[in-house]
C-alpha positions in Angstrom: 97.5 10.0 -38.8 100.8 9.6 -36.5 102.3 6.3 -36.1 100.9 6.2 -32.2 97.6 7.1 -33.2 97.4 4.1 -35.8 99.0 1.8 -33.3 96.2 3.2 -30.8 93.6 2.4 -33.4 94.9 -1.1 -34.0 94.9 -1.7 -29.9 91.1 -0.4 -30.1 90.3 -2.9 -32.9 91.8 -5.9 -31.0 90.0 -5.0 -28.0 86.8 -4.9 -29.9 87.5 -8.5 -31.5 88.1 -9.7 -28.1 85.1 -8.4 -26.6 83.1 -9.4 -29.4 82.0 -5.7 -30.2 81.9 -5.9 -33.9 79.5 -2.6 -33.9 83.1 -0.9 -33.7 84.0 -2.3 -37.0 81.9 0.5 -38.6 84.1 2.8 -37.1 87.8 1.2 -37.2 87.3 -0.5 -40.7 87.0 1.4 -44.0 83.9 0.1 -45.9 86.1 -0.8 -48.7 88.5 -2.8 -46.4 90.8 -5.1 -48.6 91.6 -8.4 -47.0 94.8 -10.1 -48.8 94.4 -13.3 -47.1 90.8 -13.9 -48.5 90.9 -11.6 -51.3 87.7 -10.1 -50.7 86.9 -6.5 -50.5 84.3 -5.0 -47.9 83.9 -4.3 -44.3 80.8 -6.8 -43.8 82.9 -9.7 -45.4 85.6 -9.1 -43.0 83.3 -8.8 -40.0 81.4 -12.3 -41.3 85.0 -14.0 -40.9 85.1 -13.0 -37.1 81.4 -14.3 -36.7 82.5 -17.6 -38.3 85.6 -17.9 -35.9 83.4 -16.5 -32.7 81.1 -19.2 -33.2 83.6 -21.9 -33.6 86.2 -20.6 -30.6 83.7 -18.8 -28.6 86.6 -18.2 -26.1 89.1 -16.8 -28.9 91.3 -14.4 -27.6 94.4 -12.2 -29.2 97.1 -10.9 -26.8 99.3 -8.3 -28.2 102.9 -9.1 -28.1 104.5 -6.6 -30.4 103.1 -3.9 -32.2 105.4 -1.7 -34.8 104.1 1.2 -36.6 105.6 3.3 -39.6 104.0 5.5 -41.8 100.4 4.3 -42.5 101.3 0.5 -41.7 101.1 -1.3 -38.1 102.6 -4.8 -37.8 101.1 -7.0 -34.7 102.2 -10.2 -33.3 99.8 -11.7 -31.4 99.1 -15.2 -29.7 95.7 -16.2 -29.8 94.1 -19.0 -27.7 90.8 -20.7 -27.9 88.7 -23.8 -27.6 87.0 -25.5 -30.6 83.5 -26.1 -29.4 81.3 -25.8 -32.2 81.3 -26.8 -35.9 83.8 -24.9 -38.2 83.5 -24.2 -41.8 87.5 -24.2 -42.5 87.8 -23.5 -46.1 84.7 -25.1 -47.3 85.7 -28.5 -45.0 83.3 -28.7 -41.9 85.1 -29.7 -38.9 83.1 -31.0 -36.2 83.9 -29.7 -32.6 87.4 -31.0 -31.2 86.8 -29.5 -28.1 90.6 -28.8 -28.0 92.4 -25.7 -26.7 94.7 -24.4 -29.3 97.5 -21.4 -29.6 98.4 -19.7 -32.7 101.0 -17.4 -33.3 100.0 -14.7 -35.9 101.6 -11.7 -37.5 99.0 -9.0 -38.9 99.9 -5.9 -41.2 97.5 -3.2 -41.5 97.7 -0.3 -43.5 95.7 2.4 -41.9 93.6 5.5 -44.2 91.9 8.4 -42.4 92.1 6.6 -38.7 90.6 3.1 -40.4 92.0 -0.2 -41.3 91.8 0.1 -45.0 93.9 -3.2 -46.0 95.1 -6.4 -44.3 97.6 -9.3 -44.5 98.0 -12.2 -41.9 101.0 -14.4 -41.4 100.5 -17.8 -39.2 102.5 -20.6 -39.8 101.7 -22.7 -36.8 101.3 -26.3 -37.7 100.2 -27.0 -34.0 97.3 -25.2 -34.7 96.2 -27.3 -37.5 97.5 -30.5 -35.7 95.5 -29.7 -32.6 92.3 -29.6 -34.4 93.3 -33.0 -36.4 93.6 -31.3 -39.7 97.5 -32.2 -40.4 99.6 -35.1 -39.1 103.2 -35.9 -39.2 104.6 -38.8 -41.4 106.5 -41.5 -39.2 109.7 -39.6 -39.9 108.0 -36.5 -38.7 106.8 -38.3 -35.4 110.4 -38.9 -34.6 111.5 -35.5 -34.7 108.4 -34.1 -33.0 109.8 -36.4 -30.1 113.4 -34.7 -30.4 111.9 -31.1 -30.0 109.6 -31.6 -27.0 
């Protein structure tokens, strides 16, 4: 597949995600997809992660800010927004709804094979997301620095 075809596949995947059309995963994600973040293999487990996220953040939306492709890999930088309105099982910790609107900047790297997502990596280092949900807090020194950078 060409890099333009691979980028179009990723656009279609993000659109399917944003419109909650998980049926398109059958077409866009390889059955043996490997998720390097959660270290799991298989399309069904990957799909389940999205289902859990939609329950906790029903208005979650990812906007593609940048997309770069080379060979069989596509890098995508997205800005995601959503409101935490239902309980969320966050790595085994049950987080009650906060009704907080959150923003998260993420970078995804996907390897495609035969027009489908075959492997994926995710990078998100946005402490503001975790702070907004009450999962992390600043120390006293951190609170002083937070005021400086507002």
